[in-house]
PQR file with spaces between the fields and no chain letter, atoms N, CA, C, O and H, PARSE charges and radii, in Angstrom:
ATOM       1  N    MET     1     116.564   91.579   89.834 -0.4000 1.5000
ATOM       2  CA   MET     1     115.248   91.930   90.859 -0.0000 2.0000
ATOM       3  C    MET     1     115.142   91.304   92.214  0.5500 1.7000
ATOM       4  O    MET     1     116.150   90.768   92.673 -0.5500 1.4000
ATOM       5  N    ALA     2     113.935   91.316   92.965 -0.4000 1.5000
ATOM       6  CA   ALA     2     114.867   90.644   93.909 -0.0000 2.0000
ATOM       7  C    ALA     2     112.656   91.001   94.516  0.5500 1.7000
ATOM       8  O    ALA     2     111.899   91.755   93.905 -0.5500 1.4000
ATOM       9  H    ALA     2     113.116   91.752   92.592  0.4000 1.0000
ATOM      10  N    GLN     3     112.424   90.490   95.289 -0.4000 1.5000
ATOM      11  CA   GLN     3     111.100   90.154   95.199 -0.0000 2.0000
ATOM      12  C    GLN     3     110.707   89.417   96.856  0.5500 1.7000
ATOM      13  O    GLN     3     111.230   88.346   97.163 -0.5500 1.4000
ATOM      14  H    GLN     3     113.039   89.877   95.785  0.4000 1.0000
ATOM      15  N    ILE     4     109.766   90.121   97.797 -0.4000 1.5000
ATOM      16  CA   ILE     4     109.456   89.583   98.795 -0.0000 2.0000
ATOM      17  C    ILE     4     107.849   89.819   98.678  0.5500 1.7000
ATOM      18  O    ILE     4     107.252   90.841   98.339 -0.5500 1.4000
ATOM      19  H    ILE     4     109.340   90.991   97.547  0.4000 1.0000
ATOM      20  N    THR     5     107.200   88.204   99.173 -0.4000 1.5000
ATOM      21  CA   THR     5     106.009   88.109   99.173 -0.0000 2.0000
ATOM      22  C    THR     5     105.968   87.536  100.666  0.5500 1.7000
ATOM      23  O    THR     5     106.851   86.891  101.231 -0.5500 1.4000
ATOM      24  H    THR     5     107.684   87.374   99.449  0.4000 1.0000
ATOM      25  N    ARG     6     104.791   87.907  101.136 -0.4000 1.5000
ATOM      26  CA   ARG     6     104.221   87.357  102.540 -0.0000 2.0000
ATOM      27  C    ARG     6     103.310   86.374  102.061  0.5500 1.7000
ATOM      28  O    ARG     6     102.470   86.315  101.163 -0.5500 1.4000
ATOM      29  H    ARG     6     104.073   88.431  100.677  0.4000 1.0000
ATOM      30  N    ALA     7     103.925   85.316  103.311 -0.4000 1.5000
ATOM      31  CA   ALA     7     102.883   83.781  102.720 -0.0000 2.0000
ATOM      32  C    ALA     7     102.122   83.724  102.301  0.5500 1.7000
ATOM      33  O    ALA     7     101.552   84.737  102.709 -0.5500 1.4000
ATOM      34  H    ALA     7     104.607   85.365  104.040  0.4000 1.0000
ATOM      35  N    GLY     8     101.169   83.038  101.354 -0.4000 1.5000
ATOM      36  CA   GLY     8      99.781   83.247  101.314 -0.0000 2.0000
ATOM      37  C    GLY     8      98.902   84.552  100.569  0.5500 1.7000
ATOM      38  O    GLY     8      97.675   84.553  100.476 -0.5500 1.4000
ATOM      39  H    GLY     8     101.632   82.215  101.023  0.4000 1.0000
ATOM      40  N    GLN     9      99.709   85.538  100.115 -0.4000 1.5000
ATOM      41  CA   GLN     9      99.362   86.604   99.635 -0.0000 2.0000
ATOM      42  C    GLN     9      99.748   86.447   98.471  0.5500 1.7000
ATOM      43  O    GLN     9     100.346   85.410   98.183 -0.5500 1.4000
ATOM      44  H    GLN     9     100.706   85.537  100.190  0.4000 1.0000
ATOM      45  N    ASN    10      99.441   87.696   97.248 -0.4000 1.5000
ATOM      46  CA   ASN    10     100.001   87.673   96.148 -0.0000 2.0000
ATOM      47  C    ASN    10     100.113   88.856   95.539  0.5500 1.7000
ATOM      48  O    ASN    10      99.665   89.309   94.486 -0.5500 1.4000
ATOM      49  H    ASN    10      98.955   88.538   97.482  0.4000 1.0000
ATOM      50  N    ARG    11     100.866   89.321   96.487 -0.4000 1.5000
ATOM      51  CA   ARG    11     101.139   90.993   96.469 -0.0000 2.0000
ATOM      52  C    ARG    11     102.489   91.107   96.963  0.5500 1.7000
ATOM      53  O    ARG    11     102.770   91.479   98.103 -0.5500 1.4000
ATOM      54  H    ARG    11     101.229   88.953   97.343  0.4000 1.0000
ATOM      55  N    PRO    12     103.785   90.587   95.559 -0.5600 1.5000
ATOM      56  CA   PRO    12     105.138   91.186   96.468  0.2800 2.0000
ATOM      57  C    PRO    12     105.594   92.751   95.961  0.5500 1.7000
ATOM      58  O    PRO    12     105.294   93.634   95.158 -0.5500 1.4000
ATOM      59  N    ARG    13     106.549   92.406   97.052 -0.4000 1.5000
ATOM      60  CA   ARG    13     107.450   93.858   96.854 -0.0000 2.0000
ATOM      61  C    ARG    13     108.307   93.669   96.537  0.5500 1.7000
ATOM      62  O    ARG    13     109.126   92.777   96.758 -0.5500 1.4000
ATOM      63  H    ARG    13     106.792   91.689   97.705  0.4000 1.0000
ATOM      64  N    GLU    14     108.258   94.941   95.625 -0.4000 1.5000
ATOM      65  CA   GLU    14     110.338   94.501   94.477 -0.0000 2.0000
ATOM      66  C    GLU    14     110.746   95.258   95.024  0.5500 1.7000
ATOM      67  O    GLU    14     110.279   96.132   95.755 -0.5500 1.4000
ATOM      68  H    GLU    14     107.593   95.666   95.445  0.4000 1.0000
ATOM      69  N    TYR    15     112.402   94.786   94.481 -0.4000 1.5000
ATOM      70  CA   TYR    15     113.579   95.693   95.008 -0.0000 2.0000
ATOM      71  C    TYR    15     114.398   95.407   94.266  0.5500 1.7000
ATOM      72  O    TYR    15     114.659   94.221   94.064 -0.5500 1.4000
ATOM      73  H    TYR    15     112.781   94.076   93.887  0.4000 1.0000
ATOM      74  N    PRO    16     115.198   96.639   93.490 -0.5600 1.5000
ATOM      75  CA   PRO    16     116.131   96.487   92.724  0.2800 2.0000
ATOM      76  C    PRO    16     117.348   95.883   93.158  0.5500 1.7000
ATOM      77  O    PRO    16     117.573   95.915   94.367 -0.5500 1.4000
ATOM      78  N    VAL    17     118.196   95.325   92.383 -0.4000 1.5000
ATOM      79  CA   VAL    17     119.426   94.734   92.956 -0.0000 2.0000
ATOM      80  C    VAL    17     120.422   94.737   91.830  0.5500 1.7000
ATOM      81  O    VAL    17     120.175   94.635   90.628 -0.5500 1.4000
ATOM      82  H    VAL    17     118.014   95.299   91.400  0.4000 1.0000
ATOM      83  N    GLY    18     121.757   94.890   92.503 -0.4000 1.5000
ATOM      84  CA   GLY    18     122.698   95.370   91.658 -0.0000 2.0000
ATOM      85  C    GLY    18     124.087   94.752   91.856  0.5500 1.7000
ATOM      86  O    GLY    18     124.711   94.698   92.916 -0.5500 1.4000
ATOM      87  H    GLY    18     121.958   94.973   93.479  0.4000 1.0000
ATOM      88  N    PRO    19     124.611   94.119   90.187 -0.5600 1.5000
ATOM      89  CA   PRO    19     125.863   93.622   90.899  0.2800 2.0000
ATOM      90  C    PRO    19     126.606   93.673   91.479  0.5500 1.7000
ATOM      91  O    PRO    19     127.129   94.606   90.870 -0.5500 1.4000
ATOM      92  N    MET    20     127.652   93.383   92.702 -0.4000 1.5000
ATOM      93  CA   MET    20     128.577   93.685   93.182 -0.0000 2.0000
ATOM      94  C    MET    20     130.103   93.705   92.155  0.5500 1.7000
ATOM      95  O    MET    20     130.922   94.580   91.874 -0.5500 1.4000
ATOM      96  H    MET    20     127.227   92.625   93.197  0.4000 1.0000
ATOM      97  N    TYR    21     129.942   92.259   91.812 -0.4000 1.5000
ATOM      98  CA   TYR    21     131.081   92.320   90.679 -0.0000 2.0000
ATOM      99  C    TYR    21     130.180   91.183   89.514  0.5500 1.7000
ATOM     100  O    TYR    21     129.118   90.623   89.790 -0.5500 1.4000
ATOM     101  H    TYR    21     129.276   91.549   92.041  0.4000 1.0000
ATOM     102  N    SER    22     130.648   91.104   88.703 -0.4000 1.5000
ATOM     103  CA   SER    22     130.606   90.373   87.273 -0.0000 2.0000
ATOM     104  C    SER    22     131.569   90.190   86.502  0.5500 1.7000
ATOM     105  O    SER    22     132.126   91.138   85.949 -0.5500 1.4000
ATOM     106  H    SER    22     131.510   91.558   88.479  0.4000 1.0000
ATOM     107  N    VAL    23     132.114   88.318   86.246 -0.4000 1.5000
ATOM     108  CA   VAL    23     132.235   87.955   85.203 -0.0000 2.0000
ATOM     109  C    VAL    23     131.939   87.019   84.469  0.5500 1.7000
ATOM     110  O    VAL    23     130.868   86.557   84.864 -0.5500 1.4000
ATOM     111  H    VAL    23     131.661   87.548   86.696  0.4000 1.0000
ATOM     112  N    PRO    24     132.347   86.432   83.522 -0.5600 1.5000
ATOM     113  CA   PRO    24     131.292   85.782   83.003  0.2800 2.0000
ATOM     114  C    PRO    24     130.708   84.039   83.637  0.5500 1.7000
ATOM     115  O    PRO    24     131.431   83.096   83.958 -0.5500 1.4000
ATOM     116  N    GLY    25     129.854   84.080   83.642 -0.4000 1.5000
ATOM     117  CA   GLY    25     129.312   82.863   84.355 -0.0000 2.0000
ATOM     118  C    GLY    25     128.548   83.202   85.422  0.5500 1.7000
ATOM     119  O    GLY    25     127.509   82.599   85.691 -0.5500 1.4000
ATOM     120  H    GLY    25     129.267   84.847   83.382  0.4000 1.0000
ATOM     121  N    GLN    26     129.055   84.308   86.191 -0.4000 1.5000
ATOM     122  CA   GLN    26     128.931   84.860   87.553 -0.0000 2.0000
ATOM     123  C    GLN    26     128.401   85.846   87.595  0.5500 1.7000
ATOM     124  O    GLN    26     128.166   86.363   86.503 -0.5500 1.4000
ATOM     125  H    GLN    26     129.899   84.799   85.973  0.4000 1.0000
ATOM     126  N    MET    27     128.050   86.431   88.589 -0.4000 1.5000
ATOM     127  CA   MET    27     127.677   87.468   89.096 -0.0000 2.0000
ATOM     128  C    MET    27     127.274   87.669   90.698  0.5500 1.7000
ATOM     129  O    MET    27     126.471   86.850   91.146 -0.5500 1.4000
ATOM     130  H    MET    27     128.241   86.011   89.476  0.4000 1.0000
ATOM     131  N    ALA    28     127.774   88.701   91.592 -0.4000 1.5000
ATOM     132  CA   ALA    28     127.629   88.656   92.882 -0.0000 2.0000
ATOM     133  C    ALA    28     126.749   89.770   93.354  0.5500 1.7000
ATOM     134  O    ALA    28     127.088   90.925   93.095 -0.5500 1.4000
ATOM     135  H    ALA    28     128.426   89.366   91.228  0.4000 1.0000
ATOM     136  N    ILE    29     125.610   89.524   94.048 -0.4000 1.5000
ATOM     137  CA   ILE    29     124.583   90.829   94.250 -0.0000 2.0000
ATOM     138  C    ILE    29     124.423   91.024   95.919  0.5500 1.7000
ATOM     139  O    ILE    29     124.235   90.010   96.591 -0.5500 1.4000
ATOM     140  H    ILE    29     125.334   88.587   94.258  0.4000 1.0000
ATOM     141  N    ARG    30     124.494   92.242   96.528 -0.4000 1.5000
ATOM     142  CA   ARG    30     124.094   92.142   97.811 -0.0000 2.0000
ATOM     143  C    ARG    30     123.101   93.365   97.867  0.5500 1.7000
ATOM     144  O    ARG    30     123.293   94.410   97.247 -0.5500 1.4000
ATOM     145  H    ARG    30     124.647   93.065   95.982  0.4000 1.0000
ATOM     146  N    ARG    31     121.942   93.101   98.737 -0.4000 1.5000
ATOM     147  CA   ARG    31     120.698   93.791   98.906 -0.0000 2.0000
ATOM     148  C    ARG    31     120.335   93.512  100.720  0.5500 1.7000
ATOM     149  O    ARG    31     120.243   92.413  101.266 -0.5500 1.4000
ATOM     150  H    ARG    31     121.786   92.251   99.241  0.4000 1.0000
ATOM     151  N    LEU    32     120.216   94.557  101.216 -0.4000 1.5000
ATOM     152  CA   LEU    32     119.534   94.972  102.913 -0.0000 2.0000
ATOM     153  C    LEU    32     118.313   95.343  102.370  0.5500 1.7000
ATOM     154  O    LEU    32     117.914   96.187  101.569 -0.5500 1.4000
ATOM     155  H    LEU    32     120.290   95.450  100.772  0.4000 1.0000
ATOM     156  N    PHE    33     117.619   94.039  103.367 -0.4000 1.5000
ATOM     157  CA   PHE    33     116.335   94.692  103.609 -0.0000 2.0000
ATOM     158  C    PHE    33     115.790   94.900  104.950  0.5500 1.7000
ATOM     159  O    PHE    33     115.940   94.085  105.861 -0.5500 1.4000
ATOM     160  H    PHE    33     117.944   93.353  104.018  0.4000 1.0000
ATOM     161  N    PRO    34     115.176   95.969  105.053 -0.5600 1.5000
ATOM     162  CA   PRO    34     115.367   96.580  106.267  0.2800 2.0000
ATOM     163  C    PRO    34     114.028   95.947  107.090  0.5500 1.7000
ATOM     164  O    PRO    34     113.001   96.620  107.169 -0.5500 1.4000
ATOM     165  N    LEU    35     114.125   94.542  107.723 -0.4000 1.5000
ATOM     166  CA   LEU    35     113.230   93.553  108.609 -0.0000 2.0000
ATOM     167  C    LEU    35     112.579   94.740  109.365  0.5500 1.7000
ATOM     168  O    LEU    35     111.363   94.549  109.368 -0.5500 1.4000
ATOM     169  H    LEU    35     114.960   93.995  107.659  0.4000 1.0000
ATOM     170  N    ARG    36     112.918   95.954  110.041 -0.4000 1.5000
ATOM     171  CA   ARG    36     111.763   96.184  110.630 -0.0000 2.0000
ATOM     172  C    ARG    36     110.436   97.011  110.178  0.5500 1.7000
ATOM     173  O    ARG    36     109.456   97.344  110.845 -0.5500 1.4000
ATOM     174  H    ARG    36     113.906   96.110  110.038  0.4000 1.0000
ATOM     175  N    GLU    37     110.660   97.163  109.207 -0.4000 1.5000
ATOM     176  CA   GLU    37     109.467   97.238  107.944 -0.0000 2.0000
ATOM     177  C    GLU    37     108.638   96.107  107.575  0.5500 1.7000
ATOM     178  O    GLU    37     108.092   96.120  106.472 -0.5500 1.4000
ATOM     179  H    GLU    37     111.455   96.892  108.665  0.4000 1.0000
ATOM     180  N    PHE    38     108.441   94.911  108.544 -0.4000 1.5000
ATOM     181  CA   PHE    38     107.588   93.680  107.988 -0.0000 2.0000
ATOM     182  C    PHE    38     107.115   93.173  109.125  0.5500 1.7000
ATOM     183  O    PHE    38     107.849   93.121  110.111 -0.5500 1.4000
ATOM     184  H    PHE    38     108.884   94.901  109.441  0.4000 1.0000
ATOM     185  N    GLU    39     105.832   92.727  109.165 -0.4000 1.5000
ATOM     186  CA   GLU    39     105.689   92.654  110.497 -0.0000 2.0000
ATOM     187  C    GLU    39     105.485   91.103  110.444  0.5500 1.7000
ATOM     188  O    GLU    39     105.230   90.378  109.482 -0.5500 1.4000
ATOM     189  H    GLU    39     105.235   92.770  108.364  0.4000 1.0000
ATOM     190  N    ALA    40     105.634   90.873  111.495 -0.4000 1.5000
ATOM     191  CA   ALA    40     105.771   89.098  111.893 -0.0000 2.0000
ATOM     192  C    ALA    40     105.548   87.790  110.908  0.5500 1.7000
ATOM     193  O    ALA    40     104.812   88.295  110.060 -0.5500 1.4000
ATOM     194  H    ALA    40     105.841   91.462  112.276  0.4000 1.0000
ATOM     195  N    GLY    41     105.650   87.049  110.690 -0.4000 1.5000
ATOM     196  CA   GLY    41     105.114   86.189  109.523 -0.0000 2.0000
ATOM     197  C    GLY    41     106.363   85.449  108.904  0.5500 1.7000
ATOM     198  O    GLY    41     107.458   85.354  109.458 -0.5500 1.4000
ATOM     199  H    GLY    41     106.248   86.640  111.379  0.4000 1.0000
ATOM     200  N    ASP    42     105.987   84.880  107.522 -0.4000 1.5000
ATOM     201  CA   ASP    42     106.507   84.153  107.260 -0.0000 2.0000
ATOM     202  C    ASP    42     106.763   84.506  105.380  0.5500 1.7000
ATOM     203  O    ASP    42     105.778   84.696  104.667 -0.5500 1.4000
ATOM     204  H    ASP    42     105.097   84.957  107.072  0.4000 1.0000
ATOM     205  N    TYR    43     107.604   84.527  105.045 -0.4000 1.5000
ATOM     206  CA   TYR    43     107.915   85.280  103.824 -0.0000 2.0000
ATOM     207  C    TYR    43     108.729   84.721  103.168  0.5500 1.7000
ATOM     208  O    TYR    43     109.591   84.014  103.689 -0.5500 1.4000
ATOM     209  H    TYR    43     108.404   84.373  105.624  0.4000 1.0000
ATOM     210  N    ILE    44     108.602   84.986  101.387 -0.4000 1.5000
ATOM     211  CA   ILE    44     109.045   84.116  100.829 -0.0000 2.0000
ATOM     212  C    ILE    44     110.000   85.444   99.588  0.5500 1.7000
ATOM     213  O    ILE    44     109.574   86.357   98.881 -0.5500 1.4000
ATOM     214  H    ILE    44     107.902   85.560  100.964  0.4000 1.0000
ATOM     215  N    LEU    45     111.485   84.860   99.876 -0.4000 1.5000
ATOM     216  CA   LEU    45     112.290   85.881   99.216 -0.0000 2.0000
ATOM     217  C    LEU    45     113.212   85.529   97.609  0.5500 1.7000
ATOM     218  O    LEU    45     114.160   84.744   97.592 -0.5500 1.4000
ATOM     219  H    LEU    45     111.832   84.118  100.451  0.4000 1.0000
ATOM     220  N    THR    46     112.874   86.033   96.748 -0.4000 1.5000
ATOM     221  CA   THR    46     112.455   85.094   95.167 -0.0000 2.0000
ATOM     222  C    THR    46     113.448   86.344   94.609  0.5500 1.7000
ATOM     223  O    THR    46     113.152   87.534   94.715 -0.5500 1.4000
ATOM     224  H    THR    46     112.104   86.671   96.761  0.4000 1.0000
ATOM     225  N    PHE    47     114.716   85.814   93.977 -0.4000 1.5000
ATOM     226  CA   PHE    47     115.647   86.676   92.943 -0.0000 2.0000
ATOM     227  C    PHE    47     115.304   85.966   91.901  0.5500 1.7000
ATOM     228  O    PHE    47     114.626   84.939   91.894 -0.5500 1.4000
ATOM     229  H    PHE    47     114.956   84.847   93.891  0.4000 1.0000
ATOM     230  N    GLU    48     115.999   86.779   90.606 -0.4000 1.5000
ATOM     231  CA   GLU    48     115.680   86.711   89.507 -0.0000 2.0000
ATOM     232  C    GLU    48     117.150   87.018   88.508  0.5500 1.7000
ATOM     233  O    GLU    48     117.813   88.026   88.750 -0.5500 1.4000
ATOM     234  H    GLU    48     116.550   87.613   90.612  0.4000 1.0000
ATOM     235  N    ALA    49     117.429   86.380   87.764 -0.4000 1.5000
ATOM     236  CA   ALA    49     118.867   86.408   86.781 -0.0000 2.0000
ATOM     237  C    ALA    49     118.162   86.208   85.690  0.5500 1.7000
ATOM     238  O    ALA    49     117.162   85.505   85.541 -0.5500 1.4000
ATOM     239  H    ALA    49     116.890   85.561   87.567  0.4000 1.0000
ATOM     240  N    ARG    50     119.047   87.223   84.512 -0.4000 1.5000
ATOM     241  CA   ARG    50     118.660   86.986   83.302 -0.0000 2.0000
ATOM     242  C    ARG    50     120.323   87.334   82.279  0.5500 1.7000
ATOM     243  O    ARG    50     121.226   88.155   82.119 -0.5500 1.4000
ATOM     244  H    ARG    50     119.860   87.794   84.632  0.4000 1.0000
ATOM     245  N    ALA    51     119.980   86.460   81.990 -0.4000 1.5000
ATOM     246  CA   ALA    51     121.491   86.602   80.620 -0.0000 2.0000
ATOM     247  C    ALA    51     121.018   86.137   79.355  0.5500 1.7000
ATOM     248  O    ALA    51     120.407   85.068   79.347 -0.5500 1.4000
ATOM     249  H    ALA    51     119.247   85.794   82.120  0.4000 1.0000
ATOM     250  N    ASP    52     121.180   86.706   78.368 -0.4000 1.5000
ATOM     251  CA   ASP    52     120.634   86.719   77.347 -0.0000 2.0000
ATOM     252  C    ASP    52     119.146   86.343   77.538  0.5500 1.7000
ATOM     253  O    ASP    52     118.328   86.939   78.239 -0.5500 1.4000
ATOM     254  H    ASP    52     121.676   87.574   78.374  0.4000 1.0000
ATOM     255  N    LYS    53     118.917   85.033   76.637 -0.4000 1.5000
ATOM     256  CA   LYS    53     117.322   84.720   76.649 -0.0000 2.0000
ATOM     257  C    LYS    53     116.919   83.823   77.898  0.5500 1.7000
ATOM     258  O    LYS    53     115.796   83.374   78.127 -0.5500 1.4000
ATOM     259  H    LYS    53     119.582   84.549   76.067  0.4000 1.0000
ATOM     260  N    ARG    54     118.676   83.566   79.056 -0.4000 1.5000
ATOM     261  CA   ARG    54     118.085   82.844   80.020 -0.0000 2.0000
ATOM     262  C    ARG    54     117.988   83.133   81.219  0.5500 1.7000
ATOM     263  O    ARG    54     118.562   84.167   81.560 -0.5500 1.4000
ATOM     264  H    ARG    54     119.589   83.931   78.870  0.4000 1.0000
ATOM     265  N    MET    55     117.331   82.439   82.153 -0.4000 1.5000
ATOM     266  CA   MET    55     116.762   83.033   83.529 -0.0000 2.0000
ATOM     267  C    MET    55     116.711   82.111   84.271  0.5500 1.7000
ATOM     268  O    MET    55     116.300   81.006   83.915 -0.5500 1.4000
ATOM     269  H    MET    55     116.864   81.599   81.876  0.4000 1.0000
ATOM     270  N    VAL    56     117.126   82.386   85.469 -0.4000 1.5000
ATOM     271  CA   VAL    56     117.414   81.463   86.785 -0.0000 2.0000
ATOM     272  C    VAL    56     116.423   82.172   87.937  0.5500 1.7000
ATOM     273  O    VAL    56     115.785   83.127   87.493 -0.5500 1.4000
ATOM     274  H    VAL    56     117.460   83.283   85.758  0.4000 1.0000
ATOM     275  N    SER    57     116.254   81.933   88.990 -0.4000 1.5000
ATOM     276  CA   SER    57     114.923   82.113   89.909 -0.0000 2.0000
ATOM     277  C    SER    57     115.602   81.388   91.177  0.5500 1.7000
ATOM     278  O    SER    57     116.256   80.346   91.226 -0.5500 1.4000
ATOM     279  H    SER    57     116.772   81.158   89.351  0.4000 1.0000
ATOM     280  N    ARG    58     115.287   82.141   92.016 -0.4000 1.5000
ATOM     281  CA   ARG    58     115.386   81.393   93.305 -0.0000 2.0000
ATOM     282  C    ARG    58     114.695   81.691   94.656  0.5500 1.7000
ATOM     283  O    ARG    58     114.874   82.879   94.925 -0.5500 1.4000
ATOM     284  H    ARG    58     114.755   82.988   91.976  0.4000 1.0000
ATOM     285  N    ARG    59     114.009   81.090   95.556 -0.4000 1.5000
ATOM     286  CA   ARG    59     112.798   81.220   96.612 -0.0000 2.0000
ATOM     287  C    ARG    59     113.675   80.719   97.788  0.5500 1.7000
ATOM     288  O    ARG    59     114.469   79.779   97.753 -0.5500 1.4000
ATOM     289  H    ARG    59     113.863   80.125   95.337  0.4000 1.0000
ATOM     290  N    VAL    60     113.402   81.459   98.752 -0.4000 1.5000
ATOM     291  CA   VAL    60     113.995   80.847   99.818 -0.0000 2.0000
ATOM     292  C    VAL    60     113.430   81.372  100.780  0.5500 1.7000
ATOM     293  O    VAL    60     113.679   82.568  100.929 -0.5500 1.4000
ATOM     294  H    VAL    60     112.757   82.222   98.781  0.4000 1.0000
ATOM     295  N    LEU    61     112.444   80.693  101.820 -0.4000 1.5000
ATOM     296  CA   LEU    61     111.191   80.777  102.829 -0.0000 2.0000
ATOM     297  C    LEU    61     111.767   81.785  104.020  0.5500 1.7000
ATOM     298  O    LEU    61     112.506   80.925  104.496 -0.5500 1.4000
ATOM     299  H    LEU    61     112.241   79.721  101.698  0.4000 1.0000
ATOM     300  N    PHE    62     111.996   82.904  104.845 -0.4000 1.5000
ATOM     301  CA   PHE    62     112.522   82.841  105.815 -0.0000 2.0000
ATOM     302  C    PHE    62     111.205   83.871  106.659  0.5500 1.7000
ATOM     303  O    PHE    62     110.246   84.324  106.033 -0.5500 1.4000
ATOM     304  H    PHE    62     111.395   83.603  104.458  0.4000 1.0000
ATOM     305  N    THR    63     111.389   84.061  107.939 -0.4000 1.5000
ATOM     306  CA   THR    63     110.340   84.083  108.861 -0.0000 2.0000
ATOM     307  C    THR    63     110.734   85.711  109.801  0.5500 1.7000
ATOM     308  O    THR    63     111.712   85.884  110.529 -0.5500 1.4000
ATOM     309  H    THR    63     112.167   83.693  108.447  0.4000 1.0000
ATOM     310  N    VAL    64     109.868   86.510  109.551 -0.4000 1.5000
ATOM     311  CA   VAL    64     110.095   87.691  110.856 -0.0000 2.0000
ATOM     312  C    VAL    64     109.236   87.068  112.453  0.5500 1.7000
ATOM     313  O    VAL    64     108.164   86.697  112.931 -0.5500 1.4000
ATOM     314  H    VAL    64     109.074   86.369  108.959  0.4000 1.0000
ATOM     315  N    ALA    65     110.522   87.295  112.700 -0.4000 1.5000
ATOM     316  CA   ALA    65     110.018   86.621  114.483 -0.0000 2.0000
ATOM     317  C    ALA    65     109.493   88.722  115.171  0.5500 1.7000
ATOM     318  O    ALA    65     109.891   89.834  114.822 -0.5500 1.4000
ATOM     319  H    ALA    65     111.393   87.597  112.311  0.4000 1.0000
ATOM     320  N    PRO    66     108.434   88.212  116.257 -0.5600 1.5000
ATOM     321  CA   PRO    66     108.418   89.650  116.948  0.2800 2.0000
ATOM     322  C    PRO    66     109.168   89.999  117.589  0.5500 1.7000
ATOM     323  O    PRO    66     109.082   91.123  118.084 -0.5500 1.4000
């Protein structure tokens, strides 16, 4: 699952993601985000991955310029 939240807000948009390929201990994903759907500003992209009872997440700050 991927979420994009505008900085300073609490309502993320959720996007499904699926693996391009997966091998034990690794997974590659790809998701295109149409930035024209976003207003100019700062956003936080959050990815989460789960395997069994383990979960890892990564957050990336990005800016959409006018």
